C-alpha positions in Angstrom: 7.8 6.1 18.2 10.3 8.2 17.4 10.4 12.1 17.3 12.2 15.1 15.7 13.3 17.9 17.6 14.4 20.7 15.5 15.7 24.2 16.6 14.8 26.4 13.5 15.4 29.7 12.4 19.1 29.0 11.1 20.3 29.3 7.2 21.1 26.2 5.5 23.9 25.9 2.9 25.3 23.4 0.8 24.5 20.8 -1.7 21.9 18.1 -1.5 21.3 14.7 -4.0 17.6 13.4 -4.0 16.8 10.2 -3.8 15.3 7.8 -6.5 11.4 8.2 -7.1 9.2 6.7 -4.3 6.0 6.2 -6.5 8.2 5.1 -9.4 9.9 2.4 -7.1 6.4 0.8 -6.1 5.8 0.3 -10.1 9.1 -0.8 -10.9 9.8 -3.3 -8.1 6.5 -5.1 -9.2 7.5 -5.2 -12.5 10.1 -8.0 -11.4 7.4 -10.3 -10.9 6.7 -10.3 -14.9 10.0 -12.3 -15.8 11.7 -15.3 -14.5 14.9 -13.9 -15.1 17.1 -11.3 -13.2 16.3 -7.5 -13.3 18.8 -5.1 -12.0 17.4 -1.8 -10.2 19.3 0.9 -9.5 18.8 4.3 -7.3 16.4 2.5 -4.9 15.7 4.8 -2.1 16.1 3.2 1.5 12.4 4.0 2.9 10.2 2.3 4.8 7.7 1.9 1.7 9.9 0.6 -0.4 11.5 -1.8 1.9 8.0 -3.1 2.9 7.7 -3.8 -0.8 10.8 -5.4 -1.2 9.9 -7.6 1.7 6.8 -8.5 0.5 8.6 -9.6 -3.0 10.9 -11.6 -0.9 8.1 -13.5 1.2 6.4 -14.0 -2.7 9.7 -16.1 -3.6 11.5 -13.4 -5.5 15.4 -13.7 -5.1 16.4 -10.7 -4.1 20.2 -9.6 -3.5 21.8 -6.4 -2.7 24.7 -5.8 -5.2 25.8 -2.1 -4.7 24.6 1.2 -3.2 21.2 1.5 -3.8 21.4 -1.4 -6.3 19.5 -4.7 -6.0 19.1 -7.7 -8.2 15.7 -9.4 -8.2 14.6 -12.7 -9.8 11.3 -14.3 -9.8 11.7 -17.8 -11.3 10.0 -19.5 -8.3 6.8 -17.4 -6.8 5.1 -19.2 -4.4 1.4 -18.3 -5.7 0.1 -20.0 -2.6 1.6 -17.5 -0.5 -1.1 -15.1 -1.5 -3.6 -17.0 0.5 -1.8 -16.8 3.9 -2.3 -14.7 7.1 1.0 -13.1 7.0 0.2 -12.0 3.3 -3.5 -10.4 4.2 -1.6 -8.7 6.8 2.1 -7.2 4.9 -0.1 -6.4 1.8 -2.7 -4.5 3.7 -0.1 -2.1 5.5 1.4 -0.4 2.2 -0.7 0.7 -0.6 1.9 0.3 -3.2 1.3 -3.4 -2.8 -1.8 -3.1 -5.2 0.7 -3.1 -8.1 1.3 -7.0 -7.4 -1.7 -7.9 -8.9 -1.6 -6.7 -12.6 2.0 -8.8 -13.0 0.8 -12.0 -10.8 -2.5 -11.9 -13.0 -0.7 -11.6 -16.3 1.9 -14.3 -15.6 0.4 -16.7 -13.0 -3.6 -16.0 -13.8 -4.5 -15.0 -10.6 -3.7 -12.0 -8.3 -4.6 -11.3 -4.6 -4.9 -8.2 -2.2 -6.1 -7.3 0.9 -7.4 -3.8 1.3 -4.2 -1.6 0.9 -2.9 1.0 3.4 -1.3 3.9 2.7 -1.7 8.1 3.6 -5.2 9.0 4.9 -5.9 11.8 2.7 -9.2 11.2 1.3 -10.9 8.5 -0.7 -8.5 6.6 -2.8 -10.7 4.1 -4.8 -9.3 1.1 -6.6 -12.2 0.6 -9.0 -9.8 1.8 -12.2 -7.5 -1.1 -11.6 -10.1 -3.6 -11.3 -12.2 -2.3 -14.0 -9.4 -2.6 -16.3 -8.4 -6.6 -15.2 -12.0 -6.9 -16.1 -12.0 -5.5 -19.3 -9.1 -7.7 -20.2 -11.2 -11.2 -19.3 -10.3 -11.2 -15.3 -13.4 -12.1 -13.0 -13.3 -10.0 -10.3 -14.0 -11.4 -6.6 -14.2 -9.2 -3.4 -14.7 -10.8 -0.2 -16.4 -8.0 1.7 -16.0 -9.8 5.1 -12.1 -9.8 5.0 -11.7 -6.5 2.8 -9.9 -8.9 0.3 -9.7 -8.5 -3.7 -9.2 -11.1 -5.9 -9.0 -11.3 -10.2 -8.6 -14.3 -11.8 -8.1 -15.5 -15.1 -7.0 -18.5 -17.3 -6.3 -16.1 -20.4 -6.1 -12.4 -20.7 -7.2 -11.0 -24.0 -6.5 -7.1 -25.4 -8.6 -4.8 -25.9 -9.8 -0.8 -26.1 -10.5 0.7 -22.6 -11.1 4.0 -21.5 -10.4 4.6 -18.3 -12.7 6.3 -15.8 -9.8 8.1 -14.3 -6.4 9.0 -15.2 -4.8 6.9 -12.1 -1.2 6.6 -11.8 -1.3 3.2 -10.2 -4.3 2.2 -12.0 -2.3 2.7 -15.2 0.7 0.8 -14.4 -1.2 -1.8 -13.1 -3.4 -2.5 -16.1 -0.1 -1.9 -18.3 1.4 -5.0 -16.7 -1.5 -7.3 -16.8 -1.6 -6.4 -20.8 1.8 -6.9 -21.7 1.8 -10.5 -21.8 -2.2 -10.5 -22.7 -3.1 -11.8 -26.2 -3.6 -9.2 -29.0 -3.6 -5.5 -28.7 -4.4 -3.2 -25.8 -5.6 0.2 -26.3 -5.6 2.5 -23.0 -6.9 5.7 -23.5 -7.1 8.4 -20.7 -3.8 6.4 -19.4 -1.8 8.3 -16.9 1.6 9.9 -18.7 3.7 10.8 -15.5 7.5 10.3 -15.8 6.9 7.2 -13.8 5.1 5.4 -15.8 7.1 6.6 -19.2 9.9 4.9 -17.0 7.8 1.7 -16.5 7.0 1.7 -20.0 10.6 1.9 -21.1 11.9 -0.9 -18.5 8.9 -3.0 -19.9 9.9 -2.4 -23.8 13.7 -3.5 -22.8 12.4 -6.4 -21.1 10.7 -7.6 -24.7 7.1 -5.6 -24.7 5.8 -3.7 -27.4 4.5 -0.8 -25.5 3.5 2.7 -28.0 2.4 5.9 -27.1 5.0 6.6 -24.3 4.4 10.3 -22.5 0.8 10.5 -24.0 -2.6 9.7 -22.6 -3.2 6.8 -25.4 -1.1 3.6 -25.0 -1.2 0.7 -27.1 0.2 -2.8 -26.3 1.0 -5.7 -27.9 1.0 -8.5 -26.1 4.1 -10.6 -25.9 4.5 -14.5 -24.9 7.8 -13.7 -22.7 9.5 -10.9 -21.1 13.4 -11.0 -20.1 15.5 -9.4 -18.0 16.8 -5.9 -18.0 18.7 -3.1 -16.1 16.9 -0.1 -15.0 17.6 2.8 -12.9 15.0 5.1 -11.1 15.0 8.7 -11.9 15.6 11.0 -8.8 12.4 12.1 -6.7 10.7 15.3 -8.0 8.7 15.4 -4.9 12.1 15.5 -2.8 13.3 18.0 -5.5 10.4 20.5 -4.9 10.3 19.9 -1.2 14.4 21.4 -1.0 13.1 24.1 -3.2 10.3 24.9 -0.8 12.9 24.5 2.2 15.6 26.7 0.6 12.8 29.6 0.4 11.3 29.1 3.5 15.1 29.1 5.5 16.6 31.5 3.5 19.4 29.2 2.6 21.6 29.0 -0.4 21.2 25.3 -1.6 22.3 23.4 -4.8 19.8 20.4 -5.7 22.3 18.1 -7.7 21.6 15.7 -10.5 17.8 16.3 -10.8 17.0 15.3 -14.3 15.4 18.7 -14.7 13.8 17.9 -18.1 11.6 15.2 -16.3 10.3 17.8 -13.7 7.7 19.5 -15.8 6.0 22.6 -14.5 7.2 22.0 -10.9 10.5 24.8 -11.4 8.0 27.0 -12.8 4.9 26.8 -10.1 7.9 27.4 -7.5 8.9 30.5 -9.5 5.6 32.0 -9.5 5.7 32.4 -5.7 8.5 34.4 -6.5 11.2 31.9 -5.7 14.7 32.3 -7.5 16.3 29.4 -9.3 19.0 28.6 -11.7 19.0 25.9 -13.6 23.0 24.5 -14.0 23.7 21.8 -16.2 21.4 18.9 -14.5 21.4 20.7 -11.0 19.0 23.3 -9.4 20.8 26.3 -7.6 18.8 28.4 -5.4 20.3 31.5 -3.5 19.1 33.0 -0.7 16.6 35.0 -0.7 15.3 37.6 1.8 11.9 37.6 0.5 9.9 36.6 -2.3 6.8 37.7 -3.9 3.7 35.8 -5.0 2.7 36.2 -8.9 -0.4 37.4 -9.6 -2.8 36.3 -12.6 -2.6 38.9 -15.6 -5.9 40.5 -14.4 -4.2 41.2 -11.1 -6.2 38.4 -9.3 -5.3 36.0 -6.7 -2.8 33.4 -7.9 -4.4 30.0 -7.6 -2.5 26.7 -7.6 -3.8 23.7 -7.9 -3.0 20.0 -8.6 -3.8 18.1 -11.7 -2.8 14.8 -13.9 0.3 14.9 -15.4 1.9 17.1 -17.3 -0.2 19.2 -14.9 1.3 20.1 -11.0 1.6 17.1 -9.1 -0.8 16.7 -5.7 2.0 15.6 -3.8 3.9 19.1 -3.8 0.8 21.2 -3.0 1.4 20.6 1.0 4.9 21.9 0.5 3.8 24.7 -2.1 1.0 25.7 1.2 4.0 26.2 4.0 6.3 27.7 1.8 3.5 30.4 0.6 3.1 31.3 4.2 6.2 33.2 4.5 5.9 35.0 1.1 4.8 38.5 0.2 0.8 38.3 -1.0 -1.9 35.7 -1.0 -2.3 32.5 -2.9 -5.4 29.9 -3.0 -4.2 26.4 -2.8 -7.0 23.8 -4.7 -6.5 20.9 -3.7 -8.9 18.8 -6.1 -7.8 15.2 -5.9 -8.1 14.5 -2.1 -10.4 15.6 0.1 -8.4 15.0 3.4 -5.0 16.2 2.4 -5.5 20.1 3.7 -6.4 19.0 7.0 -2.5 19.7 8.5 -3.0 23.3 8.0 -4.1 23.8 11.7 -0.8 23.2 12.8 0.6 25.9 10.8 -1.9 28.4 12.1 -1.0 27.5 15.9 2.6 28.4 14.4 1.5 31.8 13.5 0.6 31.2 9.7 -2.4 33.0 8.2 -4.3 30.4 6.5 -7.9 30.4 5.9 -9.4 26.7 5.2 -12.3 27.5 2.8 -13.2 23.8 2.6 -11.9 20.3 2.5 -10.2 21.0 -1.0 -9.3 25.0 -1.0 -6.8 26.9 1.6 -6.2 30.7 1.2 -2.6 31.5 2.6 -2.0 35.4 3.2 1.9 35.7 3.3 3.6 37.0 6.3 6.6 38.1 4.0 9.0 37.5 7.3 7.4 40.4 9.3 6.2 37.7 11.7 8.4 34.8 12.0 6.7 31.4 12.6 6.9 29.9 16.1 7.9 26.3 17.3 5.4 24.1 18.5 5.0 20.4 18.9 3.0 18.7 16.2 2.1 15.4 15.0 2.7 14.2 11.2 -0.5 13.2 9.7 0.9 11.6 6.5 4.1 11.7 4.4 4.0 15.2 2.6 2.3 16.9 5.2 5.0 15.7 7.7 7.5 17.3 5.2 5.9 20.3 5.0 5.5 20.7 9.0 9.5 19.9 9.0 10.1 22.6 6.7 8.0 25.0 8.6 9.8 23.9 12.0 13.1 24.5 10.3 12.0 27.7 9.1 10.5 28.9 12.7 11.8 30.7 15.9 12.5 28.2 18.7 12.2 24.9 18.8 9.7 22.3 17.4 8.7 19.0 18.1 7.5 16.5 15.3 5.8 13.0 16.5 4.7 10.2 14.4 8.0 11.0 12.1 7.7 7.3 11.0 5.3 8.5 8.3 8.0 11.1 6.8 10.3 8.4 7.1 7.7 6.3 4.6 9.0 8.8 1.8 12.1 10.5 2.6 15.7 8.5 3.2 17.5 9.3 6.0 16.4 13.1 6.0 17.4 14.1 9.4 21.1 13.4 8.4 21.0 15.1 5.0 19.5 17.9 6.3 22.4 18.1 9.4 24.8 18.3 6.5 23.5 21.4 5.4 23.5 22.8 8.8 19.9 22.3 10.1 19.5 21.7 13.6 17.4 18.4 13.6 18.1 15.6 15.9 15.8 12.2 16.0 14.7 10.9 19.8 
């Protein structure tokens, strides 16, 4: 397994372009299964999770051609539905959590969708009930093979209905949405997720001929159609990468410009980093972060400790809480980081404590960070990346630390960040992949 070796404590400088959005890609790629016509997708990130899904689609019979830089065409006009019963599919499908989103399109178009229990980050419970309850509401039969951890849904005809989701799941909303677009009648999804990824999926499906209204809200209305055609879709820049680069700039006292960020789609992300005291400036569609000797955490109006917590959109995305936490370690002041959605996501803080950070892990969901205000620089250590976002948080800590750090299991980072070492080297980072 590869490792990163990092010599920290260096100020970085320059411009960096964020990759295409990983979480959007996993939905958009599955949507190509809804039509036999060609679909062109642009700004696809070259990362492990996305490449695994492209490989899975190819095995299902999708014709795939790379037509340009980060651009592919997909044509699902000869899908091998029997592949879903193969041992190879059970192995490949189980290695990627994003594979769950092939079920909705396959069920909608071919009357059946199967998936082994999907993998992904070990960040706590990530149940799939919302997906399958939604399919059942549309008239599908759900079968769970407990012995093999294999899920099946089948239906001759899907029929639109009203449903209230038990949680505003992003992947659940996407999956049910893709099943409903070809169902008979009208489907109303209340408590739907409304992240930019979902909005992008809805806009793409509408260009393909779907009839979806309520885009951007938590109430989606889908009028079923008989056929969807091809389209061209360009994915948003990855807002998680953008947030990661803001944190990186602050921690390393670097002057960095993040290019082409689609600022209006970032929601509260810039303002949350500003509450940590980080200066950032919008320049057109770029974000400029100046070099800062120090940054001070804000407090609430009554002077109490600032709490930063995750929430469903338009709240703060849970994928950036790890970045916020590590960035707070060198701020002036104290912050309570409250990870509401996943009970194992904060379990990487022991590595930061070993580096010299002052963090109290209150429980699986909450950590109090006492900022060092740069009075004590973090020190380099050897550590292991437990998941994508924690891995990048540790990478940011290592780049700001005094001395050499080694990060093992960097395949976790590669799952979500494209050529991160090469891109950071261009900013002046001393990072080597071995």
